[in-house]
Backbone as numpy.savetxt, mean C-alpha at the origin, in Angstrom:
# Nx Ny Nz CAx CAy CAz Cx Cy Cz
-9.43 -23.45 -4.37 -9.34 -22.00 -4.81 -9.95 -21.37 -3.40
-8.95 -20.03 -3.07 -9.79 -19.70 -2.18 -10.43 -18.06 -2.95
-11.37 -17.84 -2.42 -12.75 -17.03 -2.86 -13.21 -16.40 -1.31
-13.47 -15.28 -1.91 -14.05 -13.95 -0.42 -15.55 -14.35 -0.44
-15.61 -14.65 1.25 -16.87 -14.92 1.42 -17.55 -13.56 1.17
-19.11 -13.91 0.95 -20.15 -12.94 0.88 -19.88 -11.68 -0.31
-18.94 -12.01 -1.26 -18.63 -11.00 -2.03 -20.11 -10.48 -2.90
-20.24 -8.77 -2.30 -21.47 -7.99 -2.49 -21.27 -8.35 -4.38
-22.55 -7.72 -4.70 -22.70 -7.28 -6.36 -22.04 -6.37 -6.68
-21.70 -6.48 -8.21 -21.37 -5.13 -8.68 -19.86 -4.68 -8.25
-18.92 -5.76 -8.19 -17.58 -5.54 -7.42 -16.51 -5.73 -8.71
-16.83 -5.83 -9.54 -15.82 -5.45 -11.01 -15.35 -7.13 -11.37
-13.98 -6.88 -11.67 -13.81 -8.25 -11.94 -12.70 -8.89 -11.20
-12.19 -9.93 -11.55 -11.77 -11.08 -11.12 -10.53 -11.55 -11.49
-9.11 -11.70 -10.81 -8.14 -12.37 -11.67 -7.86 -13.29 -10.38
-7.30 -14.61 -10.71 -6.87 -15.48 -9.60 -5.29 -15.85 -10.06
-4.73 -15.43 -8.73 -3.29 -15.45 -8.59 -2.74 -16.91 -8.64
-1.55 -16.75 -8.31 -0.77 -18.26 -8.86 -0.96 -19.28 -7.68
-1.59 -18.79 -6.24 -1.72 -19.51 -5.56 -3.57 -20.28 -5.68
-4.14 -19.53 -6.00 -5.80 -20.14 -6.55 -6.27 -18.79 -5.85
-6.05 -17.91 -5.34 -6.67 -16.79 -4.38 -7.10 -15.94 -5.65
-8.67 -15.84 -5.58 -9.32 -14.66 -6.24 -9.06 -13.29 -5.56
-8.58 -12.19 -7.18 -8.35 -10.81 -6.56 -9.34 -10.11 -7.41
-10.17 -9.07 -6.42 -11.05 -8.43 -6.89 -10.52 -7.14 -7.50
-10.81 -6.50 -8.65 -10.53 -5.30 -8.98 -11.40 -4.49 -9.50
-11.43 -3.12 -10.05 -12.06 -2.35 -11.16 -11.14 -1.93 -11.89
-11.55 -1.66 -13.36 -10.81 -1.30 -14.25 -11.09 -0.24 -14.93
-10.74 0.73 -15.02 -11.05 2.18 -15.70 -10.24 2.88 -16.50
-10.75 3.93 -17.44 -9.93 4.65 -18.57 -9.15 3.59 -18.96
-8.71 4.09 -20.33 -7.65 3.74 -21.10 -6.52 4.37 -21.09
-5.27 3.66 -22.07 -4.32 4.11 -22.27 -3.13 3.45 -21.40
-1.83 3.54 -21.37 -0.96 3.18 -20.16 -1.50 2.18 -19.31
-1.26 1.36 -18.61 -2.08 0.72 -17.08 -1.02 1.33 -16.13
-2.14 1.46 -15.03 -1.06 1.40 -13.48 -2.06 0.69 -12.67
-1.18 0.21 -11.86 -2.15 -0.90 -10.83 -1.86 0.13 -9.48
-2.74 0.08 -8.43 -2.89 1.09 -7.60 -2.90 -0.09 -6.20
-1.93 0.14 -5.37 -1.17 -0.47 -4.22 -2.18 0.23 -3.08
-2.28 -0.20 -2.10 -3.37 0.12 -1.01 -2.45 0.02 0.11
-2.64 0.89 1.00 -1.64 1.02 2.59 -2.18 -0.22 3.22
-2.12 -0.24 4.62 -2.62 -0.55 5.57 -4.10 -0.34 5.90
-4.84 -1.08 6.33 -5.96 -0.78 6.59 -7.12 -0.42 5.46
-6.70 -0.25 4.20 -7.16 0.38 3.54 -7.39 -0.75 2.19
-9.03 -0.37 1.63 -8.71 -1.24 0.42 -9.05 -0.40 -0.86
-9.64 -0.96 -2.04 -9.49 0.03 -3.24 -10.67 0.90 -3.10
-11.84 1.03 -2.24 -12.73 2.26 -1.85 -11.97 3.50 -1.40
-10.82 3.24 -0.74 -10.25 4.54 -0.43 -9.39 4.67 -1.82
-9.14 4.55 -2.70 -8.40 4.71 -3.62 -9.17 5.00 -4.67
-10.40 5.16 -4.57 -11.31 5.22 -5.82 -11.69 6.65 -6.20
-11.59 7.50 -5.69 -11.23 9.09 -6.21 -10.15 9.09 -6.76
-8.82 8.42 -6.54 -7.25 8.71 -7.47 -7.82 8.08 -8.24
-8.58 6.84 -8.17 -8.74 6.20 -9.62 -9.53 6.78 -10.64
-10.29 7.64 -10.05 -11.15 8.12 -11.21 -10.43 9.31 -11.98
-9.79 9.95 -10.92 -9.01 11.46 -11.61 -7.72 10.59 -12.59
-7.47 9.38 -12.03 -6.25 8.70 -12.78 -7.02 8.13 -14.50
-7.62 7.75 -14.33 -8.37 7.09 -15.16 -8.82 8.56 -16.90
-8.14 9.41 -16.36 -8.65 10.46 -17.39 -7.21 10.07 -18.31
-5.94 9.66 -17.77 -5.07 9.08 -18.71 -4.57 7.95 -18.78
-5.16 7.17 -17.66 -4.74 5.75 -17.57 -5.64 4.85 -17.86
-5.39 3.54 -17.77 -6.09 2.48 -17.85 -5.38 2.11 -16.20
-6.55 2.28 -15.51 -6.40 2.29 -13.85 -7.01 0.67 -13.40
-6.02 0.08 -12.84 -6.37 -1.60 -11.73 -6.72 -0.89 -10.38
-7.82 -1.00 -9.68 -8.39 -0.92 -8.47 -8.10 -1.39 -7.97
-7.52 -2.57 -7.25 -7.64 -3.47 -6.37 -7.82 -3.62 -5.42
-8.56 -4.73 -4.30 -8.30 -5.04 -3.14 -7.59 -6.14 -2.98
-6.75 -5.74 -2.09 -5.33 -6.44 -1.95 -6.14 -7.70 -0.91
-5.29 -9.21 -0.58 -5.88 -10.55 -0.36 -6.15 -10.20 0.74
-7.35 -10.58 1.64 -7.69 -10.52 2.35 -8.70 -9.49 2.75
-9.13 -8.45 1.98 -10.03 -7.50 1.95 -10.87 -7.41 0.78
-11.79 -6.74 1.08 -13.24 -6.41 0.35 -13.40 -7.68 -0.08
-13.43 -7.59 -1.43 -14.07 -8.84 -2.22 -13.38 -9.34 -2.72
-11.68 -9.74 -2.39 -10.80 -10.56 -2.83 -10.66 -11.54 -2.04
-10.20 -12.72 -2.22 -10.16 -13.84 -1.47 -8.91 -13.63 -0.41
-8.18 -14.92 0.18 -7.54 -15.30 1.10 -6.74 -16.57 0.67
-5.83 -16.73 1.37 -5.45 -18.17 1.78 -5.00 -18.46 3.18
-4.45 -19.66 3.18 -4.57 -20.18 5.24 -2.89 -19.74 5.43
-2.19 -19.62 4.55 -0.56 -19.19 4.81 -0.29 -17.70 3.75
0.17 -16.84 4.58 0.98 -15.83 3.97 2.09 -15.49 4.18
2.49 -14.94 2.74 4.19 -14.42 2.58 3.68 -13.14 1.82
4.44 -12.40 1.81 4.84 -11.24 0.99 4.91 -11.83 -0.68
5.07 -12.85 -0.81 5.82 -13.28 -2.51 4.38 -12.92 -3.09
3.11 -13.89 -2.03 2.36 -14.32 -2.59 1.34 -12.73 -2.72
1.42 -11.64 -2.17 1.22 -10.33 -2.71 2.05 -9.98 -3.91
3.07 -10.50 -3.70 3.62 -10.01 -5.51 3.07 -10.53 -6.63
2.73 -11.97 -6.48 2.17 -12.65 -7.31 0.82 -12.01 -7.86
0.31 -11.71 -6.57 -1.26 -11.31 -7.11 -1.25 -9.55 -8.03
-0.03 -9.40 -7.78 0.21 -8.03 -8.48 0.81 -8.28 -10.02
1.40 -9.42 -9.86 2.05 -9.90 -11.41 0.54 -10.62 -12.30
-0.39 -10.95 -11.24 -1.81 -11.83 -12.22 -2.28 -10.36 -12.40
-2.51 -9.57 -11.82 -3.14 -8.36 -12.42 -2.39 -7.70 -13.35
-1.22 -7.32 -13.55 -0.49 -7.05 -14.74 -0.83 -7.99 -16.19
-0.39 -9.17 -16.09 -0.83 -10.18 -17.01 -1.92 -9.76 -17.73
-2.99 -9.77 -16.84 -4.39 -9.55 -17.03 -4.47 -8.26 -18.09
-3.71 -7.51 -17.47 -3.86 -6.07 -18.04 -3.42 -5.63 -19.05
-2.27 -6.98 -19.53 -1.74 -6.65 -20.93 0.00 -7.12 -21.08
0.24 -7.13 -19.74 1.81 -7.70 -19.20 2.89 -6.60 -19.15
2.26 -5.78 -18.71 2.88 -4.35 -18.44 2.59 -3.57 -17.88
3.04 -3.02 -16.89 2.30 -1.57 -16.40 2.77 -0.78 -15.39
2.34 0.23 -14.99 3.01 1.24 -14.07 2.50 0.59 -12.21
3.22 1.12 -11.66 2.52 0.80 -9.95 2.48 1.95 -9.09
1.61 2.41 -8.63 1.70 3.43 -7.64 1.16 2.75 -6.36
2.08 3.13 -5.40 1.97 2.82 -4.09 1.75 3.44 -2.34
1.03 3.59 -1.98 1.34 4.36 -0.43 1.39 3.66 0.81
2.28 4.35 1.34 2.77 3.73 2.64 3.48 2.33 2.54
2.67 0.93 3.29 3.21 0.03 3.48 2.92 -0.56 1.81
1.63 0.10 1.01 1.57 -0.65 -0.44 2.78 0.05 -1.11
3.48 1.09 -1.20 4.42 1.84 -1.66 5.60 0.68 -1.39
6.11 0.06 -0.41 7.10 -0.91 -0.08 6.59 -2.09 -0.76
5.47 -2.22 -0.70 5.12 -3.84 -1.48 5.55 -3.85 -3.07
4.70 -2.60 -3.60 5.12 -2.04 -4.84 6.85 -2.01 -5.48
7.55 -1.98 -4.47 8.67 -1.82 -4.37 9.57 -3.04 -4.37
8.63 -3.66 -3.55 9.16 -5.42 -3.80 8.84 -5.96 -4.76
8.03 -5.84 -5.73 7.06 -6.34 -6.76 8.27 -6.24 -8.30
8.87 -4.76 -8.00 9.37 -4.69 -9.09 10.76 -4.91 -8.98
11.38 -5.38 -7.52 12.73 -5.89 -7.35 12.36 -7.45 -7.65
11.28 -8.31 -7.45 11.58 -9.23 -7.78 11.36 -9.70 -9.31
10.89 -8.75 -9.87 11.39 -8.97 -11.53 9.79 -8.57 -12.12
9.04 -8.58 -11.24 7.58 -8.03 -12.14 7.71 -7.01 -13.28
6.99 -7.12 -14.18 7.24 -6.12 -15.39 6.63 -4.67 -15.28
7.33 -4.14 -14.53 6.73 -2.69 -14.26 7.31 -1.98 -14.78
6.99 -0.96 -15.51 7.41 0.11 -16.69 7.79 1.38 -15.64
7.16 1.90 -14.88 7.23 3.07 -13.66 6.69 2.96 -12.19
7.46 3.48 -11.04 7.33 3.62 -9.85 7.12 4.65 -9.19
5.40 4.68 -9.14 5.27 6.34 -8.13 5.00 5.59 -7.08
5.66 6.29 -5.54 5.54 5.98 -4.39 5.16 7.02 -3.84
4.00 6.50 -2.57 3.89 8.09 -1.59 4.43 7.97 -0.40
5.35 8.10 0.41 5.71 7.57 1.89 5.71 6.80 1.93
6.96 6.03 1.22 6.76 4.21 2.00 7.74 4.47 3.59
7.49 3.97 4.56 7.65 4.16 6.02 8.23 3.65 6.41
9.67 3.63 5.68 10.92 3.26 6.17 11.25 4.23 7.11
11.85 3.32 8.08 12.70 4.39 9.16 14.16 4.01 9.18
14.67 5.22 8.56 16.32 4.85 8.65 17.66 5.43 9.48
16.85 6.26 10.21 17.52 7.05 10.93 17.17 6.84 12.70
18.26 6.83 13.28 17.97 6.15 14.92 17.41 6.66 15.71
17.31 8.05 15.32 16.22 8.72 16.18 14.71 9.26 15.97
14.21 8.88 14.52 13.33 8.78 13.93 12.65 7.93 14.60
11.52 7.93 14.94 10.42 7.08 16.09 9.74 6.05 14.78
10.02 4.86 15.48 9.17 3.54 14.40 8.55 3.13 15.17
8.06 1.60 14.65 7.09 0.88 15.46 7.59 0.38 16.67
6.49 -0.12 17.45 7.10 -0.84 18.61 8.39 -2.16 17.85
9.27 -2.65 18.84 10.06 -3.33 18.33 9.66 -5.33 18.25
8.05 -5.06 19.56 7.12 -6.28 19.23 6.11 -5.59 18.64
5.89 -5.34 17.42 4.61 -4.83 16.87 4.18 -6.34 16.57
4.85 -6.99 15.90 3.93 -8.12 15.20 3.38 -9.35 15.89
4.49 -9.25 17.48 4.01 -10.24 18.82 2.63 -9.46 19.03
2.72 -8.29 19.72 1.57 -7.52 19.95 0.23 -7.51 19.18
0.22 -7.58 17.82 -0.83 -7.51 17.13 -1.24 -9.15 17.03
-0.30 -9.96 16.54 -1.00 -11.25 16.66 -1.51 -11.65 17.90
-0.80 -11.35 19.13 -1.41 -11.36 20.01 -3.17 -10.95 20.34
-3.23 -10.12 20.02 -4.61 -9.54 20.04 -5.48 -10.36 19.02
-5.15 -10.45 17.81 -5.94 -10.72 17.04 -6.08 -12.66 17.47
-5.21 -13.23 17.93 -5.72 -14.41 18.44 -6.63 -14.59 19.63
-6.97 -13.19 20.28 -7.74 -13.59 21.54 -9.02 -12.66 20.69
-8.96 -12.66 19.36 -10.31 -12.34 18.77 -10.58 -10.66 18.95
-9.57 -10.10 19.39 -9.56 -8.51 19.92 -9.29 -7.90 18.38
-10.28 -8.46 17.37 -9.37 -7.37 16.16 -9.64 -6.08 16.37
-10.70 -5.12 17.07 -10.90 -3.95 16.95 -9.98 -3.10 17.65
-9.05 -4.08 18.75 -7.61 -3.48 19.66 -6.68 -3.49 19.05
-6.69 -4.36 17.98 -5.44 -4.62 16.95 -5.52 -3.79 16.21
-6.40 -3.17 15.56 -6.88 -1.90 14.75 -5.93 -0.46 15.92
-6.68 -0.57 17.04 -6.53 0.57 17.44 -4.97 0.60 17.84
-4.15 -0.49 18.31 -3.02 -0.56 18.41 -2.30 0.10 17.19
-2.65 -0.55 16.45 -1.55 -0.61 14.71 -1.78 1.23 14.61
-2.72 1.79 14.82 -3.72 3.44 14.27 -2.85 4.23 15.44
-2.79 4.03 16.77 -2.01 4.74 17.41 -0.64 4.45 18.22
0.01 3.27 17.72 1.63 3.10 17.99 2.60 2.88 16.82
1.82 2.66 15.55 2.52 2.93 13.99 2.08 4.14 13.39
0.89 4.33 13.46 0.72 5.59 12.54 0.22 6.78 13.39
0.57 6.86 14.41 0.70 7.78 15.13 -0.70 8.69 15.14
-1.49 7.96 15.24 -3.01 8.51 15.37 -3.67 9.26 16.69
-3.92 10.04 17.14 -4.47 10.21 18.73 -5.59 9.13 19.04
-5.26 8.89 20.27 -6.66 8.14 20.82 -7.98 8.34 20.83
-8.08 9.72 20.59 -9.46 10.29 20.85 -9.99 10.43 19.07
-9.03 10.37 18.26 -9.51 10.55 16.71 -10.02 9.13 16.68
-9.14 7.81 17.01 -9.93 6.70 17.21 -11.00 6.35 17.72
-11.60 6.99 18.72 -12.66 6.77 19.41 -13.37 7.51 18.77
-13.34 8.48 18.14 -14.46 8.93 17.20 -14.70 8.17 16.07
-13.67 7.58 15.74 -14.18 6.73 14.34 -14.76 5.67 14.58
-14.38 4.90 16.08 -15.63 4.03 17.18 -17.00 4.30 16.72
-17.28 5.71 16.41 -18.82 6.21 16.65 -19.17 6.22 15.21
-18.77 5.62 14.27 -19.17 5.08 13.00 -19.16 4.58 12.58
-20.29 3.56 12.94 -20.50 1.93 12.61 -19.83 1.41 11.24
-20.06 2.10 10.18 -19.91 1.81 8.64 -18.28 1.85 8.68
-17.77 3.26 9.33 -16.18 3.16 9.19 -15.45 2.28 9.91
-15.44 2.09 11.12 -15.19 0.81 12.26 -15.31 -0.22 11.73
-16.51 -0.25 11.14 -16.68 -2.10 10.72 -15.62 -2.37 9.73
-15.46 -1.53 8.74 -14.69 -1.66 7.43 -13.18 -1.96 7.92
-12.84 -0.94 8.74 -11.21 -1.18 9.51 -11.03 -2.54 10.04
-12.10 -2.79 10.84 -11.95 -4.01 11.82 -11.97 -5.00 11.00
-12.67 -5.05 9.70 -12.86 -6.54 8.90 -11.28 -6.35 8.22
-10.44 -5.35 8.38 -9.51 -5.99 7.47 -8.11 -5.70 9.08
-8.97 -5.93 9.92 -7.69 -6.21 10.86 -6.72 -7.88 10.84
-7.23 -8.74 10.45 -6.68 -9.64 10.26 -5.56 -9.59 8.75
-5.55 -8.74 8.07 -4.06 -8.02 7.42 -3.30 -7.44 7.79
-3.46 -7.08 9.21 -2.25 -5.86 9.58 -0.93 -7.12 9.61
-1.13 -8.19 10.00 0.49 -9.14 10.10 1.11 -8.88 8.40
0.15 -8.57 7.31 0.72 -8.75 5.74 1.63 -7.65 5.18
0.80 -5.93 6.06 1.86 -5.57 6.21 2.80 -5.28 6.79
3.01 -5.75 7.97 4.30 -6.13 8.92 5.15 -6.99 8.72
4.61 -8.00 7.70 5.33 -8.87 6.94 6.20 -7.70 5.65
5.50 -7.27 5.21 5.70 -6.24 3.90 7.32 -5.40 4.46
6.66 -5.01 5.58 7.85 -3.98 6.03 9.41 -4.55 6.44
8.93 -5.98 7.39 10.21 -6.78 7.29 11.08 -5.99 8.60
12.06 -6.04 8.17 12.85 -4.98 9.11 13.48 -3.77 8.93
12.48 -2.92 8.04 12.98 -2.01 7.40 12.65 -0.38 7.97
12.21 -1.17 9.17 11.74 -0.01 10.04 12.64 0.38 11.69
13.66 0.00 11.79 14.70 -0.44 12.68 15.61 0.89 12.83
15.56 1.78 12.30 16.33 3.06 12.46 17.34 2.81 12.01
17.85 2.24 10.74 18.96 1.46 9.98 18.89 1.95 8.63
19.95 2.12 7.98 20.01 2.61 6.30 19.62 1.22 5.51
19.02 1.78 4.47 18.18 0.67 3.86 19.48 -0.42 3.31
19.16 -1.59 3.22 20.73 -2.48 2.26 19.89 -2.20 0.78
21.15 -1.72 0.13 20.80 -1.41 -1.04 20.55 -3.09 -1.90
21.15 -3.87 -1.68 21.27 -5.19 -2.24 19.86 -5.68 -2.17
19.03 -5.55 -1.25 17.64 -6.02 -0.98 16.80 -5.48 -2.25
16.96 -4.28 -3.03 16.38 -3.58 -3.90 17.27 -3.00 -5.09
17.80 -4.15 -5.33 18.72 -4.38 -6.64 18.04 -4.22 -7.69
17.00 -5.33 -7.66 16.15 -5.52 -9.01 15.16 -3.97 -9.47
15.20 -3.32 -8.52 14.77 -2.12 -9.13 15.36 -1.05 -9.72
14.77 -1.67 -11.12 16.09 -0.30 -12.36 15.34 0.78 -13.09
13.88 0.40 -12.63 12.97 1.22 -13.51 13.03 3.08 -12.70
12.58 3.63 -13.89 12.45 4.99 -13.20 11.47 4.67 -11.99
11.56 5.66 -10.68 11.19 5.74 -9.66 10.57 7.41 -9.34
9.52 7.68 -8.57 9.25 8.74 -8.00 8.88 8.86 -6.80
9.36 9.27 -5.66 8.92 9.43 -4.25 8.25 10.40 -3.92
6.76 10.53 -3.35 6.49 11.47 -3.06 5.95 11.80 -1.59
6.35 12.66 -0.81 6.19 12.92 0.24 5.54 14.38 0.55
4.53 14.16 1.90 3.34 15.64 2.17 4.44 16.46 2.89
4.36 17.57 2.62 5.45 18.84 3.56 4.87 18.72 5.10
3.57 18.22 5.03 2.97 18.24 6.73 3.26 17.01 7.32
3.80 16.17 6.53 3.97 14.79 7.80 5.36 14.38 8.33
5.75 14.07 8.73 7.36 14.17 9.69 8.04 13.96 8.66
9.26 14.23 9.52 10.49 14.45 8.62 10.97 13.10 8.43
10.98 12.13 9.05 11.14 10.94 8.87 10.67 10.10 7.77
9.46 10.35 6.82 9.35 10.13 5.75 10.03 10.74 4.46
10.42 12.12 4.59 11.35 12.77 3.60 12.69 11.88 3.84
13.26 11.62 5.23 14.13 11.15 4.95 14.39 9.71 4.25
13.55 8.74 4.88 13.03 7.57 4.43 13.14 7.55 2.17
12.35 8.90 1.86 12.33 9.07 0.58 14.24 9.57 -0.01
14.38 10.42 0.78 16.03 10.72 0.19 16.45 9.13 0.72
16.00 8.51 1.22 17.41 7.12 1.29 17.13 6.22 -0.04
15.83 6.25 -0.45 15.03 5.18 -1.25 15.64 6.01 -2.88
16.19 7.02 -3.06 16.45 8.11 -4.21 18.26 7.48 -4.56
19.20 7.35 -3.17 20.54 7.30 -3.24 20.57 5.41 -3.54
19.49 4.91 -3.50 19.82 3.39 -3.77 19.58 3.08 -4.56
18.55 3.64 -5.50 17.92 3.47 -6.89 18.95 4.40 -7.80
18.68 3.43 -9.00 19.53 4.14 -10.17 18.54 5.22 -10.77
17.49 5.10 -10.97 16.72 6.19 -11.69 15.39 6.64 -10.59
15.65 7.32 -9.52 14.73 7.66 -8.62 15.00 8.98 -8.08
13.98 9.69 -8.30 14.16 11.16 -7.53 12.73 11.26 -6.71
12.94 12.51 -5.79 11.58 12.54 -4.53 11.35 13.83 -4.48
9.92 14.04 -4.77 9.18 15.59 -4.51 8.69 15.68 -3.22
8.83 16.69 -2.81 7.58 16.85 -1.67 6.72 17.62 -1.87
5.40 17.71 -1.10 4.33 18.05 -1.66 3.79 19.02 -0.54
3.50 20.56 -1.00 3.47 21.39 0.08 2.00 21.05 0.98
1.78 21.44 2.25 0.56 21.17 2.81 -0.23 19.94 2.80
0.51 18.89 2.35 -0.24 17.06 2.44 0.17 16.60 3.87
-0.22 15.70 4.01 0.02 14.64 4.95 -0.03 13.24 5.00
0.35 12.48 5.32 0.36 10.74 5.53 -1.12 10.17 4.95
-2.11 10.86 5.17 -3.15 10.53 4.58 -3.40 11.08 3.37
-2.98 11.84 2.61 -3.09 12.62 1.47 -3.76 11.94 0.31
-3.54 10.30 0.21 -3.82 9.58 -0.70 -5.43 9.42 -0.98
-6.10 9.52 0.70 -7.56 9.57 0.85 -8.23 10.91 0.83
-7.07 11.70 1.67 -8.03 12.97 1.51 -7.53 13.80 0.51
-6.95 13.84 -0.02 -6.11 14.96 -1.14 -5.70 14.16 -2.25
-6.86 13.48 -2.60 -6.14 12.78 -4.22 -6.22 14.30 -5.39
-6.74 14.69 -5.29 -6.80 15.93 -6.51 -5.25 16.33 -6.94
-4.70 16.39 -5.06 -3.50 17.13 -5.17 -2.29 16.23 -5.65
-2.75 14.62 -5.73 -1.50 13.75 -5.75 -1.79 13.64 -7.33
-3.03 13.50 -7.80 -3.23 13.12 -9.20 -2.35 13.60 -10.23
-1.98 14.64 -10.47 -1.49 15.51 -11.10 0.15 14.98 -10.76
0.36 15.05 -10.03 2.27 14.66 -9.74 2.58 13.04 -10.24
1.08 12.24 -9.93 1.55 11.15 -10.73 1.82 10.74 -12.09
0.54 11.38 -12.47 0.14 11.65 -13.72 1.59 12.18 -14.68
1.75 13.09 -14.30 3.36 13.69 -14.93 3.90 12.56 -14.91
4.71 11.96 -13.95 5.69 11.49 -13.62 5.54 9.99 -14.31
4.39 9.45 -14.50 4.12 7.95 -15.19 3.88 8.25 -16.99
3.42 9.69 -17.40 3.63 9.84 -18.84 5.07 9.70 -18.92
5.93 10.41 -18.05 7.37 10.55 -18.68 7.84 11.83 -19.17
C-alpha cells in the first residue's frame, strides 16, 4: 500500500484507491455530493475556500490528488490511476457525485466521466485545451524538459519552467514567489506531479480540434466556465468542448482570470451552485 510520508495531524479522512494508494480528503457540508479536482501544482488547500462556499449547499469532497499533500503515491503513474482515485472517493460518498475541476483538473474530471465513473454533472473551469493552430500552447517537448529537470533533482527549476512556459507567468512573478518560503516549498513539493498533469492533457494542446471519439462517454450535463480576463484560447477551448458534448454549455465570467478558483472563489461558487442544482 502506498502511503503519504509525514502525513500531518488533522488532515481529515482517507480512501484507498484501486492500486492501494491512500487518497486524503476533507468532507464538509451536506446535500448532493461534489468532488473538487485540483489543477497542476495545487492541492486541497488551494480549493479550501471554494469548498467552504459550496458546503452551504452540497456535501463537498476536497481531496489531495495523488502525490500531493497528505495523499500517497505509487511507483508507476497513468491517468487511469487518478480516475480510479476519483471513483474511490465517489464510492465512499455514496456511489454518485458531481465533479468540479479547474485547468488540467477539469480535463481529469472529463476523463473520469468519459471512462464511465458515476458522475451526475460536470462543472469545469478553463480546461486548457489548445484547439486553434495560432493559439499559444506549451512547448512540444514539455514532457522531456520537465522530466529532465526532475531527473537532475532540479525540482524548483521544473516548477519555474512549467509556470513560465505553460502557465504564462512572468519570470519576475516566479522570482517573488521564491521569496515566500512556505509558498515555494509547497510548490516544489508538488513538482514531481507535473508529469501527471502533462499525461492527463495528452496531445490535446497541439492546436488541433478535439477528437469527439475520445469524449464519447461524457453524456452528463456539463458547464464550462471561463474568465473574461483570460486569453481567448480558453474560450475557444470551451466552445470546442460544448460542440462535441451532447449536454454542454459555456458561460464567460467577466473580470476573472485563470487563477480565479483560488483568487476569486466567491465569484465562481454561485455559478457552480446554480448549475449543479440543475
